C-alpha positions as CSV (number, residue, x, y, z in Angstrom):
1,X,0.0,0.0,0.0
2,X,1.0,3.6,-0.5
3,X,0.1,6.9,1.2
4,X,-0.2,10.6,0.6
5,X,-0.3,13.3,3.2
6,X,-1.2,17.0,2.5
7,X,-1.0,19.6,5.2
8,X,-2.9,22.9,5.4
9,X,-4.2,22.8,1.8
10,X,-5.3,26.3,0.8
11,X,-5.3,27.2,4.5
12,X,-8.7,25.5,5.0
13,X,-7.7,22.5,7.0
14,X,-5.6,19.4,6.4
15,X,-6.0,16.1,4.6
16,X,-4.0,14.0,7.0
17,X,-3.8,10.8,5.0
18,X,-4.9,9.1,1.8
19,X,-4.1,5.4,1.7
20,X,-4.6,2.8,-1.0
21,X,-5.1,-0.8,0.2
22,X,-4.9,-4.1,-1.7
23,X,-6.8,-6.0,1.0
24,X,-10.2,-7.0,-0.3
25,X,-11.8,-6.7,3.1
26,X,-10.7,-3.1,3.5
27,X,-11.7,0.1,1.8
28,X,-9.6,0.5,-1.4
29,X,-9.1,4.2,-0.7
30,X,-9.4,5.9,2.7
31,X,-9.2,9.6,3.3
32,X,-9.4,11.4,6.6
33,X,-10.1,15.1,6.7
34,X,-9.7,17.1,9.9
35,X,-11.8,20.2,10.1
36,X,-11.0,22.2,13.2
37,X,-13.9,23.6,15.2
38,X,-17.0,24.2,13.0
39,X,-15.0,24.4,9.8
40,X,-16.3,22.7,6.6
41,X,-14.9,19.2,6.3
42,X,-14.5,19.1,2.5
43,X,-14.9,21.7,-0.3
44,X,-14.7,20.8,-3.9
45,X,-14.3,23.9,-6.1
46,X,-14.6,23.7,-9.9
47,X,-14.0,27.0,-11.7
48,X,-14.6,25.7,-15.3
49,X,-17.7,24.2,-16.9
50,X,-17.0,20.5,-16.4
51,X,-18.6,18.2,-13.8
52,X,-17.9,19.2,-10.2
53,X,-17.8,15.6,-8.9
54,X,-18.1,12.1,-10.4
55,X,-18.2,8.8,-8.7
56,X,-17.3,5.9,-11.1
57,X,-17.8,2.2,-10.5
58,X,-16.1,-0.1,-13.0
59,X,-16.0,2.7,-15.7
60,X,-19.7,3.5,-15.1
61,X,-20.5,6.9,-13.6
62,X,-23.0,6.2,-10.8
63,X,-23.1,9.7,-9.2
64,X,-22.4,13.1,-10.7
65,X,-22.7,16.7,-9.7
66,X,-22.9,18.8,-12.8
67,X,-21.7,22.3,-13.4
68,X,-24.4,24.4,-11.9
69,X,-25.3,21.9,-9.2
70,X,-27.7,19.4,-10.7
71,X,-27.2,16.0,-9.1
72,X,-27.6,12.7,-11.0
73,X,-27.8,9.2,-9.4
74,X,-27.5,6.6,-12.1
75,X,-27.5,9.2,-14.8
76,X,-24.8,11.4,-16.2
77,X,-27.1,14.1,-17.6
78,X,-29.5,15.3,-14.9
79,X,-31.8,18.0,-16.2
80,X,-33.2,18.7,-12.7
81,X,-31.8,19.6,-9.3
82,X,-31.9,15.8,-8.4
83,X,-32.6,13.1,-11.0
84,X,-32.5,9.3,-10.8
85,X,-31.5,6.9,-13.6
86,X,-35.1,5.8,-13.6
87,X,-36.2,9.2,-14.7
88,X,-37.8,10.2,-11.4
89,X,-36.6,13.6,-10.2
90,X,-37.1,16.6,-8.0
91,X,-38.2,19.8,-9.8
92,X,-36.8,23.2,-9.3
93,X,-39.9,23.9,-7.1
94,X,-39.0,21.0,-4.8
95,X,-41.7,18.6,-6.1
96,X,-40.8,14.9,-6.3
97,X,-42.0,13.6,-9.7
98,X,-42.3,9.9,-10.5
99,X,-41.1,8.5,-13.8
100,X,-44.3,7.5,-15.6
101,X,-43.6,7.4,-19.3
102,X,-45.0,4.5,-21.3
103,X,-41.4,4.0,-22.5
104,X,-40.4,2.8,-19.0
105,X,-43.3,0.3,-18.6
106,X,-44.6,-3.0,-19.8
107,X,-47.5,-5.4,-19.1
108,X,-49.9,-2.5,-19.0
109,X,-53.5,-3.4,-18.4
110,X,-56.7,-1.6,-17.1
111,X,-57.2,-1.7,-13.3
112,X,-60.2,-4.0,-12.5
113,X,-63.2,-2.4,-10.9
114,X,-63.6,-5.2,-8.3
115,X,-59.9,-5.0,-7.2
116,X,-60.2,-1.2,-6.8
117,X,-63.3,-1.4,-4.7
118,X,-61.9,-4.1,-2.5
119,X,-58.6,-2.2,-2.0
120,X,-60.3,1.1,-1.2
121,X,-62.5,-0.6,1.3
122,X,-59.5,-2.3,3.0
123,X,-57.4,0.9,3.3
124,X,-57.2,2.2,6.9
125,X,-56.2,5.9,7.1
126,X,-54.4,6.7,10.3
127,X,-52.7,9.7,12.0
128,X,-49.2,9.3,13.3
129,X,-45.8,10.8,13.9
130,X,-42.3,9.5,13.0
131,X,-40.3,8.2,15.9
132,X,-37.4,10.6,15.0
133,X,-39.8,13.6,15.0
134,X,-42.5,13.4,17.7
135,X,-43.7,17.0,17.3
136,X,-45.0,16.7,13.7
137,X,-48.2,14.8,13.0
138,X,-49.1,13.2,9.7
139,X,-52.1,11.4,8.1
140,X,-51.6,8.4,5.8
141,X,-51.3,4.6,5.9
142,X,-49.1,1.9,7.5
143,X,-47.2,0.1,4.8
144,X,-47.6,-3.3,6.5
145,X,-51.4,-2.9,6.7
146,X,-52.4,-1.9,3.2
147,X,-53.9,-4.4,0.7
148,X,-51.5,-6.3,-1.6
149,X,-52.5,-4.3,-4.7
150,X,-50.8,-1.1,-3.3
151,X,-48.2,-2.8,-1.1
152,X,-44.4,-2.7,-1.8
153,X,-42.4,-5.9,-1.9
154,X,-40.7,-5.2,1.4
155,X,-43.9,-3.7,3.0
156,X,-41.8,-0.9,4.4
157,X,-42.8,1.9,2.0
158,X,-45.7,3.1,-0.1
159,X,-46.0,4.8,-3.5
160,X,-48.7,7.4,-3.3
161,X,-49.5,7.1,-7.1
162,X,-50.7,3.5,-6.5
163,X,-53.4,4.8,-4.1
164,X,-54.2,7.6,-6.4
165,X,-54.8,5.1,-9.2
166,X,-57.2,3.1,-7.0
167,X,-59.1,6.2,-6.0
168,X,-59.3,7.4,-9.6
169,X,-60.8,4.1,-10.8
170,X,-63.4,4.0,-8.0
171,X,-64.4,7.6,-8.6
172,X,-64.7,7.1,-12.3
173,X,-66.9,4.1,-11.8
174,X,-69.0,6.0,-9.3
175,X,-69.4,8.9,-11.8
176,X,-70.5,6.4,-14.5
177,X,-73.1,4.9,-12.1
178,X,-74.3,8.4,-11.1
179,X,-74.7,9.3,-14.8
180,X,-76.7,6.2,-15.5
181,X,-78.9,6.8,-12.5
182,X,-79.5,10.4,-13.6
183,X,-80.4,9.2,-17.1
184,X,-82.8,6.7,-15.6
185,X,-84.3,9.3,-13.3
186,X,-84.8,11.7,-16.2
187,X,-86.6,8.9,-18.2
188,X,-88.9,8.1,-15.1
189,X,-89.7,11.8,-14.7
190,X,-90.7,12.0,-18.4
191,X,-92.9,8.9,-18.0
192,X,-94.6,10.3,-14.9
193,X,-95.2,13.6,-16.7
194,X,-96.8,11.9,-19.6
195,X,-98.9,9.7,-17.3
196,X,-100.0,12.8,-15.4
197,X,-101.0,14.5,-18.6
198,X,-103.2,11.6,-19.7
199,X,-104.9,11.4,-16.2
200,X,-105.4,15.2,-16.0
201,X,-109.2,15.9,-16.6
202,X,-109.9,17.9,-19.7
203,X,-111.5,21.3,-19.2
């Protein structure tokens, strides 16, 4: 193994050691940065127009910070402040946006009415707080308790769009039922009006 020590770089602290190891059970490269007091531990400054930072795994860039600050995980060309290789991203307004293009999907089929109704009926909304933040209350669902249709494989997380899809299907079916009932009611009203007209005594 070899080592490199840099002291007092740019007057902003010291990199006390960078060591390369050939031991498979150890980190291949270890760096320790001392930052006295409340000083920043590491500053990477890029004054040109190239990438600020790249992390590369076997010649594949897995993490990049582009010139201007956009961060890509699994993509080398993030067009948003934070973008995943899947296409999901955070907008400039801070909104998490799921990747939903048809180009990313397969085995697409309509959501059955029966499954939607059963899933909606089985959802149990709750209020709660996270253990790490007992002061903030939330409303939502418990991942372990939701029906299989909207459950994740590990039952530790939830995708809100799954529940939105179920609600959309149920509401669409309800609106269709309401429209049919309104049409039937209009027909009945017309029939009653005609019957009343035939029963009304002539003057």
